[in-house]
N, C-alpha and C positions, 0 to 999 in steps of 0.2 A: 389817250384822247382826254379821259376824265381827270387825269393828273395835271392837265394844264391848268394854271392858276386863272381864278375868274377874272382878275384884273388884266392878265396877258392875252385874254380872249377878245376879240372884236365884238362890239356889243351892237347886235341889229335890233331896233324897236320898230314895231309896227303900230302905226297911228290911222285914225280914220274915225268916221261917226260910229254909232252903234249899228250892229246887224248888217254892215257891209261886207262881212267875210273875212275879218282879220284873223280870228282864232283857226278857222278852217284852212285859210291860206298858209299859216304857220305849219299846221300839222300836214298839208301836202308838200311844202318845201323840204320839211324834214324826214317825211316819210314814217312819222310816228305820231301818236295821239298825244300831244303835248299839252295841248290847250282845249279847255271845255268848250264844245259846240253847242249851241241851241239856237232854235228859231226866234226865240225870247229876246228882244232887245235888251243890252245891258247885262249880259251873262257874266262878262268880264268885269271885276271891279278893282280890287288892287291889281297893279303890275303883276305879271307872272313871269318869273325868271327860269330859264331852263339853258343848262350848258349841255352842248351837243355838237356833233360833226355836222357840217353843212357843205357838201362839195359843191363847187371845186375849192372852197376857201379852206376847209379844215376845222378845227375847234373854233366854235363861236359861242356866244351868249345870246340867246333869243329871248325877246321882251314882247309880250303881249300886253297891250295897254287898255284901259277903259274908253268907251266911246267919247269923242271930244264933244258931242252934243248931249251929254247926260244931263239930266234935269234934277231939280230939287236940291236941299241942301246937302244930302250926301252926294248927289251927283256933281256939285261944284267941288267937293272934296276929292271926288275921283278924277275930275278934269286936272285939278291942281297937281295930284301926283302924277299923272299921265305926263304933264309938261315938265316936272321935276326930272323925269326920265331922260329928258333931252340933255340934261347935263353930262351925262355918262354914254350918250349915243354917238357911236362912229358912223353908222349909216342908217338911215330911215327908210322904211316902206311906206308911202301914203297910199291907202287903199280907198277907193272910191266905188260904190255901187253903180253899175251900169244903168239900173232902173231907177235910181233915186236922184241923180244929177249932182251937180257941185256948186258951191257957193260960197259963204262967208266963213262957215266952219272950216273949209279946206284952205281958203285964203289965209285964214289966220294962222293954220299950221305951216304953211308955205312962208309967211313972214318970219314965223319963229325959226324954221331951219335956215333961212337966208341970214337972219341977224346973228344966229350962234354957228354960222358957216358949217351946217351940218349936210353933206350930200345926200340927196333922197332920190328915189325911184318911184313914179306914179304908177300904180296898177289899177286899171279898171276892171273890176272884178265883176262876176255875175253876167257874162256876156251871153250865157246859154239862155237867160231870160229874156233876151231882147225880141222885140215884135217889130220889125221894120214896117209893118203896116197899119200899127197903132198910132193914132193921132198923139195920145199922151206920150209914146215913145219919141215921136217926131220932135215934139216940144222939148223933151229931155235932151235929145241929140243936138238939138240947136244951142242949147244952154251949155252943153259940154263944148261944142266948138269955139262958143265965145269964150268960155272960161279957159280952155287950153291955149287959145290965141292969145288972150289977155297976159296970161302968165309965162307965155312961150314954153310950156311944157310938152316934153316927148313922154308918151305913156305906153304902156303894154296892155293890150286887151287879153284878158284872161278869165280863166273860170276854175276856182278851187274845187267846185263841185265836180264838174266834167273834165277837169285836170288838163285844162288847156293851157298852154305856154308856160306851164310851172318850170320846165327846165331853161327856158329863156330868162325867166325872173332870177333863177339861180345864177345864170351866166352874167346878166347885167349887175347883180349884186357884187359878184367877184370883181368886174370891171370897174365897178364904182368905189370899191372899198379903199379907204385913204392909204397911201403909200407908207406910212409909218408902219401899218401892220404888215404889208406885203414885203417890207424889207427884213423882217424878222428871219434869220437864218441860224442854222448851227454849223454848217461848214462851208457855205457859200462864198465868205469873204476869204476863205484858206486855199481853195482850190479854183482852177479854170476848168473850162470845157475841155474834155478830151484826156484829162489827167486822172491818175489812179490814187485813190485812198485806201490804204489797208486798215481794216478795221479788226484789232486782235479782240475777240469777243469771249469773255468768260461765259460759261454756262451756268446761270444764276439759279440757285436751287430753289429760290422763291418764285421763279417763273413757272407757268403751267407747262407740263410736259409736252415736248414737240413744238414750243414756241419760243420766240424772243421776248425780252421785256420791252416796254413801251419806248424807251430812250433809243434802245439800239434800233428799233424799227424806223423812228422818227429821223435818225442819223443818216440811215441807208436811203431813205425816201429823198431828203434833203440833198444827198449827194446826186442822185439820179435826177432830181429835179434841175440841177445846174449843170446837166449833160455831161456828168464825170462818172467815172466807174468806181464802183465799191466792191473791194475784194475783202470778204469776211473768212476769217480763219481763226484758229485757236493758238494759244501761246506756243504750244509744241512744233506746230507746223509753220511757223512765221518765216524762217529762212527758207525753208523748201518752197512755200508758194511765191515768195518775192523772186526767188532765183528763176522762176518760171516765166517772169514777166519780160518783155520785150524792151522796157525801158524802166527806170527806177520810179517808184511811187512818189508822189509829190509829199505825202504825209502819212505817217502810221500813227493811228490812234489806240491807245490802251488805257487800263486803269491804273491806279497808282501802284497797286499791289504786285504787278506784273511790270512795270516801267523798266526796272534795272535789266531785267533778263531780256525783255524784248528790245530795248535799246542796243543790247550788244549784238543780238541776233540779227537786226536790221541793219547794224554798221558794216558787218561781215559781207553782206550781200553787194 
């Protein structure tokens, strides 16, 4: 995972006002304490990048941004940096506090997303704090209804604190991810469902004992994701293993050092 180049990872950036729970949400989505969390507004200053794995997508670059409502001269600089992140954002999470309401700050972000053609998911965070009997909350809820109706937004009610609908956000993130990233494949354009790919796998001395190296694991996973079968073997067992198959494999994959030997062995079968 960590060997995946930064530029090859889909960039998921989290936007919203200060203290709406952006950093907490990132931590819950990734099951790691990647972002600094505090009840003090404005904890996140410069954008924070973290390369990590986000299931069910895989390797991603998560970006935590400063609050879009930051104040003062430094605040303006932070807002500018947050907006600059949009140039490299593949998918945005717009986080709104369920107890603060929504207005021009969120509308400005939506306009930016639409102008830049950035797909986004709206998350109504902190729903654990809702008090349906409160007059103040009733006013906020009415404001939300008008806002979501005006911008025709679908949204996910969630709570990073209480871990409500975190899995749903992950699922929607995978669904919304632009196709350019979902089309990346190692073997998917070489095999079809039901076919067999033989992987002649050298035991790399640099790999930890008892484990395969990352490219080997990624190739196996990619084959399985395309509903095909991966037969993993060593060079000495190629012909023996292929002969056991009911039908010939679609492809045999090996490294350059063993290519000549494997090619002859596979041709005999």
